[in-house]
C-alpha positions as CSV (number, residue, x, y, z in Angstrom):
1,M,82.6,-59.0,-47.1
2,K,83.6,-57.3,-43.8
3,Y,81.8,-58.7,-40.7
4,T,81.3,-56.8,-37.4
5,L,82.1,-57.8,-33.8
6,E,78.4,-58.2,-33.3
7,Y,78.2,-60.8,-36.2
8,Y,81.2,-62.8,-34.8
9,T,79.6,-62.7,-31.3
10,Y,76.2,-63.8,-32.6
11,E,77.6,-66.7,-34.7
12,Y,79.9,-67.9,-32.0
13,I,77.1,-68.0,-29.3
14,K,74.7,-69.5,-31.8
15,R,77.1,-72.3,-32.7
16,Q,78.1,-72.6,-29.0
17,G,81.8,-72.3,-29.8
18,E,82.2,-74.8,-32.5
19,K,85.9,-75.2,-33.6
20,Q,85.3,-73.5,-37.0
21,E,84.1,-70.3,-35.2
22,N,87.2,-70.1,-32.9
23,S,89.4,-69.3,-35.7
24,Y,87.2,-66.5,-36.9
25,Y,86.8,-64.8,-33.6
26,D,90.5,-65.2,-32.8
27,D,91.3,-63.6,-36.1
28,Y,89.2,-60.6,-35.3
29,V,90.7,-60.2,-31.8
30,N,94.2,-60.6,-33.2
31,I,93.6,-57.9,-35.9
32,N,91.9,-55.6,-33.4
33,S,94.1,-56.4,-30.3
34,D,93.6,-53.0,-28.6
35,Y,89.9,-53.2,-29.1
36,A,88.4,-53.6,-25.6
37,D,85.0,-54.5,-26.7
38,A,86.4,-57.5,-28.6
39,H,88.2,-58.9,-25.7
40,Y,85.1,-58.3,-23.5
41,Q,82.8,-60.1,-26.0
42,I,85.1,-63.1,-26.3
43,G,85.5,-63.2,-22.5
44,I,81.6,-63.2,-22.2
45,I,81.5,-66.1,-24.8
46,Y,84.0,-68.2,-23.0
47,A,82.2,-67.6,-19.7
48,K,79.0,-68.7,-21.1
49,L,80.6,-71.8,-22.5
50,G,82.0,-72.5,-19.1
51,E,85.7,-72.1,-20.3
52,V,86.7,-70.1,-17.3
53,G,90.5,-70.2,-18.1
54,K,90.0,-68.6,-21.6
55,A,87.5,-66.1,-20.2
56,L,90.2,-65.1,-17.7
57,E,92.8,-64.6,-20.4
58,G,90.5,-62.0,-21.9
59,F,90.0,-60.5,-18.6
60,K,93.8,-60.1,-18.1
61,V,94.1,-58.2,-21.3
62,L,91.1,-56.1,-20.8
63,K,92.4,-54.8,-17.4
64,N,94.9,-52.9,-19.3
65,L,92.4,-51.5,-21.9
66,D,89.4,-50.8,-20.0
67,Q,88.9,-51.4,-16.3
68,N,85.1,-50.9,-16.3
69,L,84.6,-53.6,-19.0
70,A,87.2,-55.9,-17.1
71,D,85.2,-55.5,-13.9
72,R,81.9,-56.3,-15.8
73,L,83.6,-59.4,-17.3
74,F,84.8,-60.6,-13.8
75,E,81.4,-60.3,-12.5
76,T,80.1,-62.5,-15.4
77,I,82.9,-65.0,-14.8
78,Y,82.2,-65.1,-11.1
79,P,78.6,-64.2,-10.4
């Protein structure tokens, strides 16, 4: 069964970043490493969980993929 980015995002937020979800999401990002929306979504998740360092990692990658999404993520990390 193939899951979408939206499924991973929903499950990750629902479980508030439980360890078991980290591996699923990290797998998705690794497989789709040039997919800007994946880096944006994981950055949003980490920002909502208060994990600024991890959110900034996503921001750094995202800057090279999509500057507009990078700017939006930065505004979420530092409102």
